[in-house]
N, CA, C and O atoms as a Tripos MOL2 file, in Angstrom:
@<TRIPOS>MOLECULE
protein
  308   307    77     0     0
PROTEIN
NO_CHARGES

@<TRIPOS>ATOM
      1 N         106.1630  -53.6800   32.5260 N.3       1 MET1
      2 CA        106.3600  -53.2540   31.1630 C.3       1 MET1
      3 C         107.8520  -53.3330   30.8420 C.2       1 MET1
      4 O         108.6860  -52.8750   31.6240 O.2       1 MET1
      5 N         108.1760  -53.9030   29.7120 N.am      2 ALA2
      6 CA        109.5640  -54.0300   29.2800 C.3       2 ALA2
      7 C         110.0380  -52.7460   28.6140 C.2       2 ALA2
      8 O         109.2460  -52.0410   27.9890 O.2       2 ALA2
      9 N         111.3090  -52.4430   28.7420 N.am      3 SER3
     10 CA        111.9160  -51.2810   28.0940 C.3       3 SER3
     11 C         113.1380  -51.7400   27.3100 C.2       3 SER3
     12 O         113.9620  -52.5050   27.8110 O.2       3 SER3
     13 N         113.2420  -51.2600   26.0700 N.am      4 ILE4
     14 CA        114.3640  -51.6090   25.2060 C.3       4 ILE4
     15 C         115.0100  -50.3200   24.7240 C.2       4 ILE4
     16 O         114.3380  -49.4560   24.1600 O.2       4 ILE4
     17 N         116.3150  -50.1890   24.9450 N.am      5 ALA5
     18 CA        117.0490  -49.0230   24.4610 C.3       5 ALA5
     19 C         117.3670  -49.2070   22.9780 C.2       5 ALA5
     20 O         117.8550  -50.2610   22.5710 O.2       5 ALA5
     21 N         117.0920  -48.1940   22.1810 N.am      6 LEU6
     22 CA        117.3770  -48.2360   20.7580 C.3       6 LEU6
     23 C         118.8640  -47.9950   20.5100 C.2       6 LEU6
     24 O         119.5620  -47.4220   21.3470 O.2       6 LEU6
     25 N         119.3320  -48.4410   19.3500 N.am      7 LYS7
     26 CA        120.7360  -48.2490   18.9610 C.3       7 LYS7
     27 C         120.9070  -46.8190   18.4550 C.2       7 LYS7
     28 O         120.1790  -46.3800   17.5650 O.2       7 LYS7
     29 N         121.8640  -46.1000   19.0190 N.am      8 VAL8
     30 CA        122.1660  -44.7400   18.5670 C.3       8 VAL8
     31 C         123.0500  -44.8440   17.3280 C.2       8 VAL8
     32 O         124.1270  -45.4380   17.3760 O.2       8 VAL8
     33 N         122.5890  -44.2610   16.2150 N.am      9 THR9
     34 CA        123.3560  -44.3000   14.9730 C.3       9 THR9
     35 C         124.1110  -42.9980   14.7360 C.2       9 THR9
     36 O         125.0470  -42.9520   13.9370 O.2       9 THR9
     37 N         123.6970  -41.9310   15.4370 N.am     10 ARG10
     38 CA        124.4130  -40.6550   15.3750 C.3      10 ARG10
     39 C         124.1930  -39.9300   16.6880 C.2      10 ARG10
     40 O         123.0460  -39.7030   17.0750 O.2      10 ARG10
     41 N         125.2530  -39.5630   17.3800 N.am     11 PRO11
     42 CA        125.0870  -38.8680   18.6580 C.3      11 PRO11
     43 C         124.4910  -37.4780   18.4480 C.2      11 PRO11
     44 O         124.4640  -36.9740   17.3250 O.2      11 PRO11
     45 N         124.0150  -36.8630   19.5230 N.am     12 PRO12
     46 CA        123.4620  -35.5100   19.3950 C.3      12 PRO12
     47 C         124.5250  -34.5370   18.8850 C.2      12 PRO12
     48 O         125.7130  -34.6900   19.1680 O.2      12 PRO12
     49 N         124.0770  -33.5390   18.1310 N.am     13 LEU13
     50 CA        125.0100  -32.5450   17.6000 C.3      13 LEU13
     51 C         125.4490  -31.5610   18.6760 C.2      13 LEU13
     52 O         126.5340  -30.9850   18.5900 O.2      13 LEU13
     53 N         124.6210  -31.3700   19.6740 N.am     14 SER14
     54 CA        124.9060  -30.4080   20.7270 C.3      14 SER14
     55 C         125.2350  -31.1280   22.0260 C.2      14 SER14
     56 O         124.7130  -32.2100   22.2970 O.2      14 SER14
     57 N         126.0860  -30.5330   22.8080 N.am     15 SER15
     58 CA        126.3940  -31.0960   24.1160 C.3      15 SER15
     59 C         125.5570  -30.4340   25.2050 C.2      15 SER15
     60 O         125.7930  -30.6540   26.3930 O.2      15 SER15
     61 N         124.5810  -29.6210   24.8010 N.am     16 ALA16
     62 CA        123.7060  -28.9590   25.7700 C.3      16 ALA16
     63 C         122.8930  -29.9950   26.5350 C.2      16 ALA16
     64 O         122.6060  -31.0720   26.0130 O.2      16 ALA16
     65 N         122.5300  -29.6760   27.7470 N.am     17 VAL17
     66 CA        121.7530  -30.5890   28.5830 C.3      17 VAL17
     67 C         120.3320  -30.6800   28.0250 C.2      17 VAL17
     68 O         119.6450  -29.6630   27.9260 O.2      17 VAL17
     69 N         119.8800  -31.8880   27.6570 N.am     18 PRO18
     70 CA        118.5310  -32.0380   27.1100 C.3      18 PRO18
     71 C         117.4820  -31.9060   28.2060 C.2      18 PRO18
     72 O         117.7980  -32.0620   29.3860 O.2      18 PRO18
     73 N         116.2180  -31.6170   27.8270 N.am     19 PRO19
     74 CA        115.1620  -31.5900   28.8340 C.3      19 PRO19
     75 C         114.9830  -32.9770   29.4410 C.2      19 PRO19
     76 O         115.4120  -33.9770   28.8650 O.2      19 PRO19
     77 N         114.3590  -33.0270   30.5860 N.am     20 ALA20
     78 CA        114.1200  -34.3120   31.2460 C.3      20 ALA20
     79 C         113.3060  -35.2110   30.3350 C.2      20 ALA20
     80 O         112.3250  -34.7530   29.7500 O.2      20 ALA20
     81 N         113.6860  -36.5010   30.1910 N.am     21 PRO21
     82 CA        112.9520  -37.4060   29.3100 C.3      21 PRO21
     83 C         111.4550  -37.4940   29.6270 C.2      21 PRO21
     84 O         110.6620  -37.7800   28.7300 O.2      21 PRO21
     85 N         111.0620  -37.2640   30.8450 N.am     22 ARG22
     86 CA        109.6430  -37.3730   31.2030 C.3      22 ARG22
     87 C         108.7950  -36.2630   30.6070 C.2      22 ARG22
     88 O         107.5790  -36.4120   30.4920 O.2      22 ARG22
     89 N         109.4170  -35.1470   30.2250 N.am     23 THR23
     90 CA        108.6500  -34.0340   29.6700 C.3      23 THR23
     91 C         108.4620  -34.1590   28.1660 C.2      23 THR23
     92 O         107.7280  -33.3720   27.5690 O.2      23 THR23
     93 N         109.1130  -35.1350   27.5480 N.am     24 VAL24
     94 CA        109.0390  -35.3420   26.1050 C.3      24 VAL24
     95 C         107.9860  -36.4010   25.8110 C.2      24 VAL24
     96 O         107.9600  -37.4520   26.4510 O.2      24 VAL24
     97 N         107.1180  -36.1230   24.8430 N.am     25 LYS25
     98 CA        106.0730  -37.0850   24.4860 C.3      25 LYS25
     99 C         106.5960  -38.0780   23.4520 C.2      25 LYS25
    100 O         107.4140  -37.7210   22.6030 O.2      25 LYS25
    101 N         106.1230  -39.3340   23.5220 N.am     26 PRO26
    102 CA        106.5860  -40.3490   22.5690 C.3      26 PRO26
    103 C         106.1190  -40.0570   21.1400 C.2      26 PRO26
    104 O         105.0740  -39.4430   20.9250 O.2      26 PRO26
    105 N         106.9090  -40.5060   20.1820 N.am     27 LEU27
    106 CA        106.5820  -40.3550   18.7730 C.3      27 LEU27
    107 C         105.4960  -41.3480   18.3570 C.2      27 LEU27
    108 O         104.6320  -41.0210   17.5440 O.2      27 LEU27
    109 N         105.5420  -42.5590   18.9160 N.am     28 PHE28
    110 CA        104.5690  -43.6080   18.6190 C.3      28 PHE28
    111 C         103.9480  -44.1080   19.9140 C.2      28 PHE28
    112 O         104.6050  -44.1440   20.9540 O.2      28 PHE28
    113 N         102.6700  -44.4960   19.8420 N.am     29 ARG29
    114 CA        101.9690  -45.1000   20.9830 C.3      29 ARG29
    115 C         101.2810  -46.3730   20.5000 C.2      29 ARG29
    116 O         100.6380  -46.3940   19.4510 O.2      29 ARG29
    117 N         101.4300  -47.4230   21.2850 N.am     30 GLY30
    118 CA        100.7850  -48.6800   20.9510 C.3      30 GLY30
    119 C          99.8850  -49.1190   22.0810 C.2      30 GLY30
    120 O          99.6000  -48.3410   22.9920 O.2      30 GLY30
    121 N          99.4380  -50.3540   22.0290 N.am     31 ASN31
    122 CA         98.5840  -50.8910   23.0940 C.3      31 ASN31
    123 C          99.1780  -52.1730   23.6760 C.2      31 ASN31
    124 O          98.4590  -53.0370   24.1770 O.2      31 ASN31
    125 N         100.4880  -52.2760   23.5990 N.am     32 GLY32
    126 CA        101.1920  -53.4520   24.1140 C.3      32 GLY32
    127 C         101.9740  -53.1270   25.3740 C.2      32 GLY32
    128 O         101.6390  -52.1990   26.1100 O.2      32 GLY32
    129 N         103.0120  -53.8990   25.6070 N.am     33 GLY33
    130 CA        103.7410  -53.7770   26.8510 C.3      33 GLY33
    131 C         105.2260  -53.4750   26.7290 C.2      33 GLY33
    132 O         105.9640  -53.6780   27.6920 O.2      33 GLY33
    133 N         105.6940  -52.9920   25.5640 N.am     34 THR34
    134 CA        107.1200  -52.7240   25.4080 C.3      34 THR34
    135 C         107.3460  -51.2690   25.0270 C.2      34 THR34
    136 O         106.7630  -50.7640   24.0670 O.2      34 THR34
    137 N         108.2060  -50.6020   25.7990 N.am     35 ASP35
    138 CA        108.6050  -49.2320   25.4940 C.3      35 ASP35
    139 C         109.9740  -49.2600   24.8280 C.2      35 ASP35
    140 O         110.8480  -50.0270   25.2310 O.2      35 ASP35
    141 N         110.1620  -48.4270   23.8090 N.am     36 TYR36
    142 CA        111.4560  -48.2840   23.1450 C.3      36 TYR36
    143 C         112.0050  -46.9120   23.4990 C.2      36 TYR36
    144 O         111.3510  -45.8910   23.2810 O.2      36 TYR36
    145 N         113.2230  -46.9000   24.0530 N.am     37 LEU37
    146 CA        113.8170  -45.6910   24.5990 C.3      37 LEU37
    147 C         114.9840  -45.2040   23.7570 C.2      37 LEU37
    148 O         115.6460  -45.9890   23.0780 O.2      37 LEU37
    149 N         115.2280  -43.9100   23.8100 N.am     38 CYS38
    150 CA        116.4140  -43.3420   23.1820 C.3      38 CYS38
    151 C         117.6410  -43.9910   23.8120 C.2      38 CYS38
    152 O         117.7430  -44.0740   25.0360 O.2      38 CYS38
    153 N         118.5540  -44.4430   22.9920 N.am     39 GLY39
    154 CA        119.7640  -45.0740   23.4910 C.3      39 GLY39
    155 C         120.7440  -44.0980   24.1130 C.2      39 GLY39
    156 O         121.7280  -44.5100   24.7260 O.2      39 GLY39
    157 N         120.4830  -42.8040   23.9610 N.am     40 ASN40
    158 CA        121.3720  -41.7950   24.5270 C.3      40 ASN40
    159 C         120.8400  -41.2290   25.8420 C.2      40 ASN40
    160 O         121.5780  -41.1600   26.8250 O.2      40 ASN40
    161 N         119.5570  -40.8200   25.8740 N.am     41 CYS41
    162 CA        119.0400  -40.1300   27.0620 C.3      41 CYS41
    163 C         117.8930  -40.8560   27.7550 C.2      41 CYS41
    164 O         117.4140  -40.3910   28.7890 O.2      41 CYS41
    165 N         117.4450  -41.9770   27.2150 N.am     42 ALA42
    166 CA        116.3810  -42.8090   27.7850 C.3      42 ALA42
    167 C         114.9880  -42.2030   27.7020 C.2      42 ALA42
    168 O         114.0870  -42.6410   28.4180 O.2      42 ALA42
    169 N         114.7900  -41.2070   26.8470 N.am     43 ALA43
    170 CA        113.4360  -40.6910   26.6110 C.3      43 ALA43
    171 C         112.6350  -41.7640   25.8680 C.2      43 ALA43
    172 O         113.1940  -42.4800   25.0380 O.2      43 ALA43
    173 N         111.3430  -41.8830   26.1540 N.am     44 VAL44
    174 CA        110.4950  -42.8770   25.4810 C.3      44 VAL44
    175 C         110.1790  -42.3760   24.0710 C.2      44 VAL44
    176 O         109.6180  -41.2930   23.8990 O.2      44 VAL44
    177 N         110.5420  -43.1710   23.0720 N.am     45 ILE45
    178 CA        110.2660  -42.8240   21.6780 C.3      45 ILE45
    179 C         109.0370  -43.5740   21.1780 C.2      45 ILE45
    180 O         108.2300  -43.0030   20.4450 O.2      45 ILE45
    181 N         108.8790  -44.8300   21.5520 N.am     46 ALA46
    182 CA        107.7020  -45.6270   21.1910 C.3      46 ALA46
    183 C         107.1610  -46.2440   22.4800 C.2      46 ALA46
    184 O         107.8330  -47.0550   23.1180 O.2      46 ALA46
    185 N         105.9600  -45.8580   22.8510 N.am     47 LEU47
    186 CA        105.3650  -46.2530   24.1280 C.3      47 LEU47
    187 C         104.3760  -47.4010   23.9460 C.2      47 LEU47
    188 O         103.4840  -47.3280   23.1010 O.2      47 LEU47
    189 N         104.5330  -48.4440   24.7270 N.am     48 GLY48
    190 CA        103.5620  -49.5310   24.7760 C.3      48 GLY48
    191 C         103.3420  -50.2540   23.4640 C.2      48 GLY48
    192 O         102.1980  -50.4790   23.0680 O.2      48 GLY48
    193 N         104.4020  -50.6190   22.7900 N.am     49 MET49
    194 CA        104.2650  -51.3100   21.5100 C.3      49 MET49
    195 C         103.9830  -52.7930   21.7400 C.2      49 MET49
    196 O         104.5990  -53.4350   22.5920 O.2      49 MET49
    197 N         103.0410  -53.3200   20.9630 N.am     50 GLY50
    198 CA        102.6710  -54.7260   21.0470 C.3      50 GLY50
    199 C         103.4230  -55.5520   20.0220 C.2      50 GLY50
    200 O         104.0760  -54.9920   19.1400 O.2      50 GLY50
    201 N         103.3460  -56.8810   20.1200 N.am     51 PRO51
    202 CA        104.1030  -57.7580   19.2260 C.3      51 PRO51
    203 C         103.6930  -57.6630   17.7570 C.2      51 PRO51
    204 O         104.4830  -58.0150   16.8800 O.2      51 PRO51
    205 N         102.4930  -57.2010   17.4710 N.am     52 THR52
    206 CA        102.0600  -57.0860   16.0760 C.3      52 THR52
    207 C         102.0800  -55.6440   15.5790 C.2      52 THR52
    208 O         101.6660  -55.3720   14.4510 O.2      52 THR52
    209 N         102.5510  -54.7280   16.4000 N.am     53 GLN53
    210 CA        102.5950  -53.3200   16.0020 C.3      53 GLN53
    211 C         103.9640  -52.9630   15.4510 C.2      53 GLN53
    212 O         104.9830  -53.4980   15.8880 O.2      53 GLN53
    213 N         103.9780  -52.0470   14.4800 N.am     54 HIS54
    214 CA        105.2030  -51.6520   13.8110 C.3      54 HIS54
    215 C         105.2680  -50.1350   13.6800 C.2      54 HIS54
    216 O         104.2560  -49.4450   13.8030 O.2      54 HIS54
    217 N         106.4770  -49.6270   13.4290 N.am     55 VAL55
    218 CA        106.6800  -48.2130   13.1310 C.3      55 VAL55
    219 C         106.9310  -48.0740   11.6410 C.2      55 VAL55
    220 O         107.3070  -49.0420   10.9800 O.2      55 VAL55
    221 N         106.7280  -46.8820   11.1090 N.am     56 ILE56
    222 CA        106.8210  -46.6830    9.6600 C.3      56 ILE56
    223 C         108.1650  -46.0980    9.2210 C.2      56 ILE56
    224 O         108.3450  -45.7620    8.0500 O.2      56 ILE56
    225 N         109.1060  -45.9760   10.1570 N.am     57 VAL57
    226 CA        110.4170  -45.4080    9.8400 C.3      57 VAL57
    227 C         111.5220  -46.3400   10.3350 C.2      57 VAL57
    228 O         111.3050  -47.1500   11.2360 O.2      57 VAL57
    229 N         112.7010  -46.2190    9.7410 N.am     58 ASP58
    230 CA        113.8580  -47.0150   10.1790 C.3      58 ASP58
    231 C         114.5880  -46.3400   11.3310 C.2      58 ASP58
    232 O         115.0210  -46.9960   12.2780 O.2      58 ASP58
    233 N         114.7190  -45.0140   11.2370 N.am     59 THR59
    234 CA        115.4110  -44.2400   12.2660 C.3      59 THR59
    235 C         114.5810  -43.0230   12.6310 C.2      59 THR59
    236 O         113.6750  -42.6280   11.8970 O.2      59 THR59
    237 N         114.9020  -42.4320   13.7760 N.am     60 THR60
    238 CA        114.2440  -41.2080   14.2080 C.3      60 THR60
    239 C         115.2020  -40.3910   15.0550 C.2      60 THR60
    240 O         116.1440  -40.9230   15.6430 O.2      60 THR60
    241 N         114.9500  -39.0960   15.1080 N.am     61 ILE61
    242 CA        115.7380  -38.1910   15.9390 C.3      61 ILE61
    243 C         114.9890  -38.0040   17.2550 C.2      61 ILE61
    244 O         113.8050  -37.6650   17.2570 O.2      61 ILE61
    245 N         115.6670  -38.2210   18.3570 N.am     62 CYS62
    246 CA        115.0620  -38.0530   19.6790 C.3      62 CYS62
    247 C         114.7260  -36.5780   19.8860 C.2      62 CYS62
    248 O         115.5790  -35.7080   19.7060 O.2      62 CYS62
    249 N         113.4880  -36.3060   20.2630 N.am     63 SER63
    250 CA        113.0810  -34.9180   20.4750 C.3      63 SER63
    251 C         113.6310  -34.3550   21.7780 C.2      63 SER63
    252 O         113.5450  -33.1490   22.0130 O.2      63 SER63
    253 N         114.1870  -35.1960   22.6160 N.am     64 SER64
    254 CA        114.7620  -34.7260   23.8720 C.3      64 SER64
    255 C         116.2210  -34.3170   23.7150 C.2      64 SER64
    256 O         116.6030  -33.2230   24.1310 O.2      64 SER64
    257 N         117.0480  -35.1890   23.1160 N.am     65 CYS65
    258 CA        118.4840  -34.9070   23.0680 C.3      65 CYS65
    259 C         119.0370  -34.6850   21.6660 C.2      65 CYS65
    260 O         120.1310  -34.1390   21.5190 O.2      65 CYS65
    261 N         118.3040  -35.0970   20.6310 N.am     66 GLY66
    262 CA        118.7650  -34.9120   19.2610 C.3      66 GLY66
    263 C         119.5760  -36.0600   18.6840 C.2      66 GLY66
    264 O         120.0710  -35.9600   17.5610 O.2      66 GLY66
    265 N         119.7230  -37.1490   19.4320 N.am     67 ALA67
    266 CA        120.4510  -38.3110   18.9160 C.3      67 ALA67
    267 C         119.5890  -39.0550   17.8950 C.2      67 ALA67
    268 O         118.3680  -39.1200   18.0330 O.2      67 ALA67
    269 N         120.2300  -39.6110   16.8800 N.am     68 GLU68
    270 CA        119.5090  -40.4370   15.9100 C.3      68 GLU68
    271 C         119.4880  -41.8740   16.4170 C.2      68 GLU68
    272 O         120.5320  -42.4330   16.7510 O.2      68 GLU68
    273 N         118.2990  -42.4710   16.4740 N.am     69 ASN69
    274 CA        118.1120  -43.8330   16.9700 C.3      69 ASN69
    275 C         117.5650  -44.7130   15.8630 C.2      69 ASN69
    276 O         116.7660  -44.2660   15.0400 O.2      69 ASN69
    277 N         117.9960  -45.9650   15.8460 N.am     70 GLU70
    278 CA        117.5360  -46.9370   14.8490 C.3      70 GLU70
    279 C         116.5900  -47.9350   15.5070 C.2      70 GLU70
    280 O         116.9120  -48.5230   16.5400 O.2      70 GLU70
    281 N         115.4200  -48.1190   14.9000 N.am     71 PHE71
    282 CA        114.4850  -49.1090   15.3950 C.3      71 PHE71
    283 C         114.9440  -50.5060   14.9820 C.2      71 PHE71
    284 O         115.5110  -50.6680   13.9010 O.2      71 PHE71
    285 N         114.7080  -51.5310   15.8290 N.am     72 PRO72
    286 CA        115.0830  -52.8910   15.4310 C.3      72 PRO72
    287 C         114.2620  -53.3440   14.2180 C.2      72 PRO72
    288 O         113.1320  -52.8980   14.0180 O.2      72 PRO72
    289 N         114.8350  -54.2150   13.4320 N.am     73 VAL73
    290 CA        114.1980  -54.6860   12.1940 C.3      73 VAL73
    291 C         112.8150  -55.2510   12.4640 C.2      73 VAL73
    292 O         111.8970  -55.0120   11.6780 O.2      73 VAL73
    293 N         112.6360  -55.9950   13.5520 N.am     74 GLU74
    294 CA        111.3480  -56.6120   13.8350 C.3      74 GLU74
    295 C         110.2430  -55.6030   14.1900 C.2      74 GLU74
    296 O         109.0660  -55.9610   14.2130 O.2      74 GLU74
    297 N         110.6130  -54.3630   14.4630 N.am     75 LEU75
    298 CA        109.6260  -53.3310   14.7770 C.3      75 LEU75
    299 C         109.2380  -52.5040   13.5700 C.2      75 LEU75
    300 O         108.2380  -51.7870   13.5980 O.2      75 LEU75
    301 N         110.0280  -52.6010   12.5040 N.am     76 ARG76
    302 CA        109.7590  -51.8120   11.3000 C.3      76 ARG76
    303 C         108.6760  -52.4580   10.4530 C.2      76 ARG76
    304 O         108.5700  -53.6820   10.3820 O.2      76 ARG76
    305 N         107.8720  -51.6170    9.8100 N.am     77 ALA77
    306 CA        106.7820  -52.1120    8.9480 C.3      77 ALA77
    307 C         107.3120  -52.6050    7.6360 C.2      77 ALA77
    308 O         106.5410  -53.0560    6.7890 O.2      77 ALA77
@<TRIPOS>BOND
     1     1     2 1
     2     2     3 1
     3     3     4 2
     4     3     5 am
     5     5     6 1
     6     6     7 1
     7     7     8 2
     8     7     9 am
     9     9    10 1
    10    10    11 1
    11    11    12 2
    12    11    13 am
    13    13    14 1
    14    14    15 1
    15    15    16 2
    16    15    17 am
    17    17    18 1
    18    18    19 1
    19    19    20 2
    20    19    21 am
    21    21    22 1
    22    22    23 1
    23    23    24 2
    24    23    25 am
    25    25    26 1
    26    26    27 1
    27    27    28 2
    28    27    29 am
    29    29    30 1
    30    30    31 1
    31    31    32 2
    32    31    33 am
    33    33    34 1
    34    34    35 1
    35    35    36 2
    36    35    37 am
    37    37    38 1
    38    38    39 1
    39    39    40 2
    40    39    41 am
    41    41    42 1
    42    42    43 1
    43    43    44 2
    44    43    45 am
    45    45    46 1
    46    46    47 1
    47    47    48 2
    48    47    49 am
    49    49    50 1
    50    50    51 1
    51    51    52 2
    52    51    53 am
    53    53    54 1
    54    54    55 1
    55    55    56 2
    56    55    57 am
    57    57    58 1
    58    58    59 1
    59    59    60 2
    60    59    61 am
    61    61    62 1
    62    62    63 1
    63    63    64 2
    64    63    65 am
    65    65    66 1
    66    66    67 1
    67    67    68 2
    68    67    69 am
    69    69    70 1
    70    70    71 1
    71    71    72 2
    72    71    73 am
    73    73    74 1
    74    74    75 1
    75    75    76 2
    76    75    77 am
    77    77    78 1
    78    78    79 1
    79    79    80 2
    80    79    81 am
    81    81    82 1
    82    82    83 1
    83    83    84 2
    84    83    85 am
    85    85    86 1
    86    86    87 1
    87    87    88 2
    88    87    89 am
    89    89    90 1
    90    90    91 1
    91    91    92 2
    92    91    93 am
    93    93    94 1
    94    94    95 1
    95    95    96 2
    96    95    97 am
    97    97    98 1
    98    98    99 1
    99    99   100 2
   100    99   101 am
   101   101   102 1
   102   102   103 1
   103   103   104 2
   104   103   105 am
   105   105   106 1
   106   106   107 1
   107   107   108 2
   108   107   109 am
   109   109   110 1
   110   110   111 1
   111   111   112 2
   112   111   113 am
   113   113   114 1
   114   114   115 1
   115   115   116 2
   116   115   117 am
   117   117   118 1
   118   118   119 1
   119   119   120 2
   120   119   121 am
   121   121   122 1
   122   122   123 1
   123   123   124 2
   124   123   125 am
   125   125   126 1
   126   126   127 1
   127   127   128 2
   128   127   129 am
   129   129   130 1
   130   130   131 1
   131   131   132 2
   132   131   133 am
   133   133   134 1
   134   134   135 1
   135   135   136 2
   136   135   137 am
   137   137   138 1
   138   138   139 1
   139   139   140 2
   140   139   141 am
   141   141   142 1
   142   142   143 1
   143   143   144 2
   144   143   145 am
   145   145   146 1
   146   146   147 1
   147   147   148 2
   148   147   149 am
   149   149   150 1
   150   150   151 1
   151   151   152 2
   152   151   153 am
   153   153   154 1
   154   154   155 1
   155   155   156 2
   156   155   157 am
   157   157   158 1
   158   158   159 1
   159   159   160 2
   160   159   161 am
   161   161   162 1
   162   162   163 1
   163   163   164 2
   164   163   165 am
   165   165   166 1
   166   166   167 1
   167   167   168 2
   168   167   169 am
   169   169   170 1
   170   170   171 1
   171   171   172 2
   172   171   173 am
   173   173   174 1
   174   174   175 1
   175   175   176 2
   176   175   177 am
   177   177   178 1
   178   178   179 1
   179   179   180 2
   180   179   181 am
   181   181   182 1
   182   182   183 1
   183   183   184 2
   184   183   185 am
   185   185   186 1
   186   186   187 1
   187   187   188 2
   188   187   189 am
   189   189   190 1
   190   190   191 1
   191   191   192 2
   192   191   193 am
   193   193   194 1
   194   194   195 1
   195   195   196 2
   196   195   197 am
   197   197   198 1
   198   198   199 1
   199   199   200 2
   200   199   201 am
   201   201   202 1
   202   202   203 1
   203   203   204 2
   204   203   205 am
   205   205   206 1
   206   206   207 1
   207   207   208 2
   208   207   209 am
   209   209   210 1
   210   210   211 1
   211   211   212 2
   212   211   213 am
   213   213   214 1
   214   214   215 1
   215   215   216 2
   216   215   217 am
   217   217   218 1
   218   218   219 1
   219   219   220 2
   220   219   221 am
   221   221   222 1
   222   222   223 1
   223   223   224 2
   224   223   225 am
   225   225   226 1
   226   226   227 1
   227   227   228 2
   228   227   229 am
   229   229   230 1
   230   230   231 1
   231   231   232 2
   232   231   233 am
   233   233   234 1
   234   234   235 1
   235   235   236 2
   236   235   237 am
   237   237   238 1
   238   238   239 1
   239   239   240 2
   240   239   241 am
   241   241   242 1
   242   242   243 1
   243   243   244 2
   244   243   245 am
   245   245   246 1
   246   246   247 1
   247   247   248 2
   248   247   249 am
   249   249   250 1
   250   250   251 1
   251   251   252 2
   252   251   253 am
   253   253   254 1
   254   254   255 1
   255   255   256 2
   256   255   257 am
   257   257   258 1
   258   258   259 1
   259   259   260 2
   260   259   261 am
   261   261   262 1
   262   262   263 1
   263   263   264 2
   264   263   265 am
   265   265   266 1
   266   266   267 1
   267   267   268 2
   268   267   269 am
   269   269   270 1
   270   270   271 1
   271   271   272 2
   272   271   273 am
   273   273   274 1
   274   274   275 1
   275   275   276 2
   276   275   277 am
   277   277   278 1
   278   278   279 1
   279   279   280 2
   280   279   281 am
   281   281   282 1
   282   282   283 1
   283   283   284 2
   284   283   285 am
   285   285   286 1
   286   286   287 1
   287   287   288 2
   288   287   289 am
   289   289   290 1
   290   290   291 1
   291   291   292 2
   292   291   293 am
   293   293   294 1
   294   294   295 1
   295   295   296 2
   296   295   297 am
   297   297   298 1
   298   298   299 1
   299   299   300 2
   300   299   301 am
   301   301   302 1
   302   302   303 1
   303   303   304 2
   304   303   305 am
   305   305   306 1
   306   306   307 1
   307   307   308 2
@<TRIPOS>SUBSTRUCTURE
     1 MET1         2 RESIDUE 1 A MET
     2 ALA2         6 RESIDUE 1 A ALA
     3 SER3        10 RESIDUE 1 A SER
     4 ILE4        14 RESIDUE 1 A ILE
     5 ALA5        18 RESIDUE 1 A ALA
     6 LEU6        22 RESIDUE 1 A LEU
     7 LYS7        26 RESIDUE 1 A LYS
     8 VAL8        30 RESIDUE 1 A VAL
     9 THR9        34 RESIDUE 1 A THR
    10 ARG10       38 RESIDUE 1 A ARG
    11 PRO11       42 RESIDUE 1 A PRO
    12 PRO12       46 RESIDUE 1 A PRO
    13 LEU13       50 RESIDUE 1 A LEU
    14 SER14       54 RESIDUE 1 A SER
    15 SER15       58 RESIDUE 1 A SER
    16 ALA16       62 RESIDUE 1 A ALA
    17 VAL17       66 RESIDUE 1 A VAL
    18 PRO18       70 RESIDUE 1 A PRO
    19 PRO19       74 RESIDUE 1 A PRO
    20 ALA20       78 RESIDUE 1 A ALA
    21 PRO21       82 RESIDUE 1 A PRO
    22 ARG22       86 RESIDUE 1 A ARG
    23 THR23       90 RESIDUE 1 A THR
    24 VAL24       94 RESIDUE 1 A VAL
    25 LYS25       98 RESIDUE 1 A LYS
    26 PRO26      102 RESIDUE 1 A PRO
    27 LEU27      106 RESIDUE 1 A LEU
    28 PHE28      110 RESIDUE 1 A PHE
    29 ARG29      114 RESIDUE 1 A ARG
    30 GLY30      118 RESIDUE 1 A GLY
    31 ASN31      122 RESIDUE 1 A ASN
    32 GLY32      126 RESIDUE 1 A GLY
    33 GLY33      130 RESIDUE 1 A GLY
    34 THR34      134 RESIDUE 1 A THR
    35 ASP35      138 RESIDUE 1 A ASP
    36 TYR36      142 RESIDUE 1 A TYR
    37 LEU37      146 RESIDUE 1 A LEU
    38 CYS38      150 RESIDUE 1 A CYS
    39 GLY39      154 RESIDUE 1 A GLY
    40 ASN40      158 RESIDUE 1 A ASN
    41 CYS41      162 RESIDUE 1 A CYS
    42 ALA42      166 RESIDUE 1 A ALA
    43 ALA43      170 RESIDUE 1 A ALA
    44 VAL44      174 RESIDUE 1 A VAL
    45 ILE45      178 RESIDUE 1 A ILE
    46 ALA46      182 RESIDUE 1 A ALA
    47 LEU47      186 RESIDUE 1 A LEU
    48 GLY48      190 RESIDUE 1 A GLY
    49 MET49      194 RESIDUE 1 A MET
    50 GLY50      198 RESIDUE 1 A GLY
    51 PRO51      202 RESIDUE 1 A PRO
    52 THR52      206 RESIDUE 1 A THR
    53 GLN53      210 RESIDUE 1 A GLN
    54 HIS54      214 RESIDUE 1 A HIS
    55 VAL55      218 RESIDUE 1 A VAL
    56 ILE56      222 RESIDUE 1 A ILE
    57 VAL57      226 RESIDUE 1 A VAL
    58 ASP58      230 RESIDUE 1 A ASP
    59 THR59      234 RESIDUE 1 A THR
    60 THR60      238 RESIDUE 1 A THR
    61 ILE61      242 RESIDUE 1 A ILE
    62 CYS62      246 RESIDUE 1 A CYS
    63 SER63      250 RESIDUE 1 A SER
    64 SER64      254 RESIDUE 1 A SER
    65 CYS65      258 RESIDUE 1 A CYS
    66 GLY66      262 RESIDUE 1 A GLY
    67 ALA67      266 RESIDUE 1 A ALA
    68 GLU68      270 RESIDUE 1 A GLU
    69 ASN69      274 RESIDUE 1 A ASN
    70 GLU70      278 RESIDUE 1 A GLU
    71 PHE71      282 RESIDUE 1 A PHE
    72 PRO72      286 RESIDUE 1 A PRO
    73 VAL73      290 RESIDUE 1 A VAL
    74 GLU74      294 RESIDUE 1 A GLU
    75 LEU75      298 RESIDUE 1 A LEU
    76 ARG76      302 RESIDUE 1 A ARG
    77 ALA77      306 RESIDUE 1 A ALA
């Protein structure tokens, strides 16, 4: 399975240690083979996205560390 780190557009507001990325659930789930990870802490934000699957937002806040991440244009709906 491929993993792609998302571009961080705003770092986390807090310097507190985030929970382990494995304990955080992804915001999106697909049925493909590419995971999109937080560019700051490597938590999975979109799990198993396929080539024809898209997300409905341009950016999202990582639930693990609080960094704002931008999805690539080809993944946006």
